[in-house]
N, C-alpha and C positions, 0 to 999 in steps of 0.2 A: 702066880706071884710067889717068890721065895720068901723064907722067913726074914732074910735080911731086908727085903723090900718092905715087909710089913712093919719092921722095927724102925724104918727111916734110914737116914744116911749114916748114922752111927759116927764113929770116930775117924773113919778112913778119909772122908771128904775134908774135914778141917786139917788133918795131918798133911794131906797132899797139898792143899791150897797154901798152907803156911810154908811148906818146903819150897813150893814154886815161887811164892812171894819173896822169899829170902834171896834167891838167885837173881830174880829180876831187879830187885832193889839194889843189889850190888853192881848191876850194870851201870847205874846212873849215880851212885852214891858219891862219886868223885867229882861230879860236875860242879858242885858249889863249894868243894873243899880243895880243889887243885892248887889254888894260890897258897893256902896254908901248908899243904904238903910240900910244895916247892921251897917255901921259906924255911921250914923246919929241917928238911933233909938236904938243903942246898942243891936242888935239882933245877936244871934249866928247862925251857919250854919243851924241848924235844924229849928229854928224859921223862918229864911229867906226862907227856902224851902216851908214853909206854905203860903207865899205870892202867889206863883204859885198854890200850891195844893188846897188851899181854893177856889180859882176861878174855878179850874178844877172840884172840887167836886160838887159844886152847879150848874155849867154850865152843866156838863154831867148828873148829877142826876135828874135835873128838865126838861131836854130837851123833853122827851116824853110827859110830862104833858103840857108843853108850846105849843107844836105842836097841841095836841088834843084840848086844850082850844081855840086855834085859829079857828079850824074847827067848834066848838060848839058856841062860843060867837062872832066870827067874827075876821078875821085876822087883820083888821085895829085897832080894840080895843086892842088886845093883843100886836100889834106892838107899839102902843102909850104907853100902860102900861109898856112895856119893856124899851122904851126910857126914860120914867120918872124915873124908878128905876135905870137904868144904869147911867143916867146923875147925879142924886143926889148922888149915891154911888161913882161915879168917883170924884166928888168934895170932898167927905169925905175921900176918899183914899188919895188924895193930901194933905188934911189938917190933916192927922193922926198925933197924938202927941205921940203915943206909938206903939210898935210892935203889941200888942193885938188888938188895934183899927184898925190898918192897915189890919190885917188878917181878922177881922170881916167884914170890909167894902168891902174887896175883895170878900168875900163870897156873900155878897148882890149884888155886881156888877155882879157876875156870875149868880145869879138868874135873873137879868135883861137880861143878854145875852141869857139865856135859853128861854126867851119869844121872844126875837128879832130874834134869828137865824132861827127857823122854820117858823116864820111869814114872813120873808123876801122872801124866796123861794116860799112860798105859794101865796104871793101877786103877784109875777110875773105870776104864773099860773092863778090867778084871772083876771089879767089885760091885758094879751096878748094871742094871739092864733096863730096857724099855724107857719109859718116861723119866725115871730117876737118873738113868745114864745121860739122857739129853740135858736134864737140869744140872747135873753135876759138871758136865763139860761146859755148859753155859757159864756156870760159876767160875770154872777154870779160865775161861776166856775173859771174864771180868777181871780176875787177878792179873792176867796178862796185860790188860789195858791200863790198870792203875799202878802196877808195881813200880815201874820206872819213875813215874811222876811223884809218887809217895817217897821213893828213895831220895830224890833230889830235895824235896822239902825237908825230910827228916835230917839229911846231911847238913842242910843249912842251919837248922836249930842246934844240932850237936856241935858243929864246928864253932858256932858263935858262943855257946855257953860252956863248952868243955874242950874237947880236942877232936880232930878228925879221926883219931885212933878209935874212939868209942863207937864210931859208926860201924867199925868192923868187930870190935869187942862184943857188941850187942848180939852178933851172930852166934857167939859161943854158947851162952846158956840156952838160947832158943834151939840151936843145933843139938845139944845134949838132950834137951826135953823131947825133941822130935825122934831121936834115936830110941829113947826109952818107950815112947808111945808107939813107935813102929813095931818094936819087939813085942809089945803087949797087945796091940789091937789089930795090926794088919796080918792077915793070914798068909802063910808061906805059899808061894805059887811055884809049881814045878815049871821048869823051862821046856824047851822044845825037845822032842825025841831025838833030834839030831844035835850032837855036841859040836858040830863043825862051825868054825868061825871063818868067814872069808877074810883072812888076814891080808891078802894082797889088796882086796878092796878097801880094807881098813887103812892100810898104809897110804894108798892112793887118795882116800878121802881126807885123811889128816893133812897130807902135803897139799892137796888141791884147795881145800877150803881155808887152811891157814895161809897158804900163799895168796889166795884171792883177797882175804881180809888184809894181809900185810900190803899187798899191792895197792890197796885202797887207803889204808891208814898209815902205812910206813913212811919213813923219811928218806931212807937211802936204798937204792936198788929196787925201787918200786916197779920199774918196767920189766926187769928180769924176773921178779917175783910174779908179776901178772902173767908173763909168758909161760913160766913153769906151771902156774895154776891152770891156765887154759889147756895146756897139753895134758896135764895130770887128770883134770876133770873129764876130758874127752876119753882118756884111757879108762877112767873109772866107769863111764857109761858102757864102754865096750866090754869091760870085765863083768859088769853086773848083768849083761845080756846072756853071758855064758855060765855064770856061777850057779851051782846047784842050790846053795843057801846064800842068796845075795844079801849084801849089807843094806842095799837100798833097792828093794824090789821095784823094778820099773813099771810093773803093773799098777802101782799107785797112781801113775800119771795117765793111765788109760782112761780114767773117769774124768770127764771134762769138769764136773762140779768140783772135784778135789783139786784138779789143776788150777781152776779159777781161784779157789781158796788160797792156794800157795802163792799165786801171783798177787792176789789181793793183800795177803799178809805182808809180802815183800814191799809193796807200795805203801801200805799203811805205816809200817815200821820205819821206812825211809823218811816219810814226812814227819811222823811224831817225834822220833829221836832227834832229828835236825832241829825241830822247834824247841825241844827240851834243852838242847845244847846251846843254841844261838840266843834265845830270848833272855836267859839270865845275864848274858854279857851285855845285851842291849839295855836291860833294865839298870844295870850298874853304870854303864857309860852315859846313857841319855839322862837318867833321873838321879844319878849319884847314889843309887841304892847300895847298901852293904850286902854281902852274901846272904845274911839272914833276911834282910828286907826283900831281896830277890826271891828267896824261898817262899816267904809269906806272899809275895806277889803272885805266886803260882796257885794259891789256894782257890781262886775262882774256877780254874780248870780242874784241879784235883777233887774238890768237893762236888762239883757238878758231875764229874765223871763217875764218882762213887755212887751217888744217889741215882743217876741215870742208869747205871749198870744193874741196879736192883729191879728195874722195870723190864729188862731184856727178856727173861724167860716168858713172862706173860705176853709180851709183844710178839715174840717169835711163834708162840702158840696160836695167837690170834691171826697173825699176818702171814709169816713164813720167814725162813732164814733170808731169802733173797730180798724181800721187801724191806726188812729191817736193815739189812746190809746196805741197800741202795739209799734208804733214808738217812742212815748214819753217814755215808759217804758224802751225800749232798750237804748235810748240815756241817760236817767237818770242812768241806770246801768253802761253804758260805762264811764260816768263821774266819778262815784264813784270808778270804777275799775281803771281808770287812776290816780285818786288821791291816791289810795293805791299803785299802781305800782311805781309812781314817789316818793311818800312820801313827807311829809312837810319839811323834811330836804333838799330837792332839791331846796329850795328857793320858795318865794311866787309866782312868775310868773309861774314856771314850776310845782311846787308841789300843788298849790292851785287855782290860778286864772283860768288857762285853764280848769281844771276839773269843776270849778264853772260855767263856761259858758255852758258846756254840761249839768250840773245838772239843771241850770235855764231853759234851753231850754226844757229839758225832762219834768220837773215838769209843765211847762206851757202847754204842750201838753197832760198831763195826766188828770188834774183836771176837765177841762170843759166837756170832754166826760163822765167822771165818774158821774158828776152832772146831765147831761142830762139823762143818763141811769138810775140813781137812782130814778127818779120820772116818768120815761116813763111808760105809760099805767096805772098809778094809777087813780082810779075813781075820779070824780069831787068833791065828798063829803069828801075826806080824803087827800087833798094836804098838809095840816098842819102835819098830822101824817106821811106822806111819807117824808116830809122835816125833821121832827124830827128824823126819823130813819137815814137819810143821815148824819145829824149832830151828832148823837150818835156815829156812826162809825167813824166820823171825830175826835171827842174828845177822845173816848176810844182808837182808834188806835194810836193817838199821845201819850197818857199816857202810854200805854203798850209798844210801841216801844221805847220810851225814857227810861223807866225803864229797859227794857231788855238790851238795848245797854249800858246804864250807868253801869249796873251790870257787863257786860262783860269787861268793862274797869275801874272797880272800883279802886279807888286810884289815878286816873289820875290827879286830881286836886292838890294832895299833892306831886306828883312826880317831879323830876328834869326835865329839858328841854328835854333831850334825851328820858326819860321815857314817857313824854307827847307825843312826836312824835311817839313812838312805840305804845302807847295807842290809838292814833288817827288812826294809820294804822290798828290796830285790829278792831276798830269801823268801818272803811271803808270796811273791809272784811265782817262784819256782815251786814252792810247796802247794800252792793252789793248783798249779798245773798237774802235779803228781796226783792230788786228790781227784782232779778231773778225769784223769786216766783210770783211777780206781772206780769212779762212777761208771765209766764205759765198760770196764771189765765186769763189774757186777751186773750191769743191765744186760750185756750181751749173753751172759751165761745164767741169767735169772731163773729160767725154768728148771735148769738142772740143779742149781743151788737150792731152789725151793723144794725140789723133790728129795734132796739129800737129807738123810736122817742118820742118826747114830746107829752103828751096827748092833743088832740084838744078838743075844747069846743063843 
């Protein structure tokens, strides 16, 4: 056991977790403030949708490049660069004087996130080993689970009592603090012996994943964008098979446990982000909640998710990643099923709050095992690439799931209260089905997921 192990986690873990929390929070921070943004900057519904889409495009599009640059140039350097870009862009988002400036700065903020996200997980692999590494990655998975929901609640409070701008301004002092702490406490890590960057693969990945996300979330030319994405991503796979230093090592997918974790993360994020996006609208339309009340209405999910996540390390140690994952998937599906069967017209307590408790518990048990399995067995020279793939499935799953469910309940936001309730019920049926598939994926690959452990140094 190293000296670092004897001293405990030290400063690295809280620095990494706070950095990851920031970028996940900003994924959903506009959900409860989009109306205020539209009114203040004179943006129509299409323009406001780009506040989220621009962030998702650059975040998802540059993830693989950000992860691989960390392997080559050093995770600490890329983590710091991401913090600088993200912090500056956050300030400019808050200071935006027009809709076009806001969207442009959100895109730059997404680029900063694409450097931060894979570096965070890779830094944990760099700095911890054995049981501490497993526990640190479990904590990382916990943050991945609660970041988006906390962001939505926080945004509701800030928008109600101050301005939506402060939801982004708050990133600035935290970002500066993280930069100082990183320089002080995180050891400098050398990159790979090879300085080569697969720039062809990088270009293909950016075009492919950005095109895929726009093909899902965009408003004009979606079919063309999707066709370009399919062709480009196919070319990326062919390129990565031949590249000497691949941006996305295809060997990561050879392990069935890791592949199952990627698929599971895709499904889980598709279901959870759809719920986070649609339920606030239903709460406001059916119950007449204000954005602040809708944010408070999510506390049963957020609070349960937080406290349930604290039990995950002990549960995975006693049971296994696979059993905890399956248990969480089943609980999540039961929560969604209960919400559908009761219906939002049954009242907030019976129709929403009770199901939220189950959903929060289920999601807490799902994400940490998926994160551990997603990097299990990856060789020591590619943790950044492995983390990049985990985060790509995280982002793309959220985008595809949200688009698919939103399409299924199209027109919900213009509908009357009873129609909104019916639309939410339809959405819950779809989300329950997604979680049902997640249960099957988890169960079919259970043995391999149970055997998956974090790579040791």
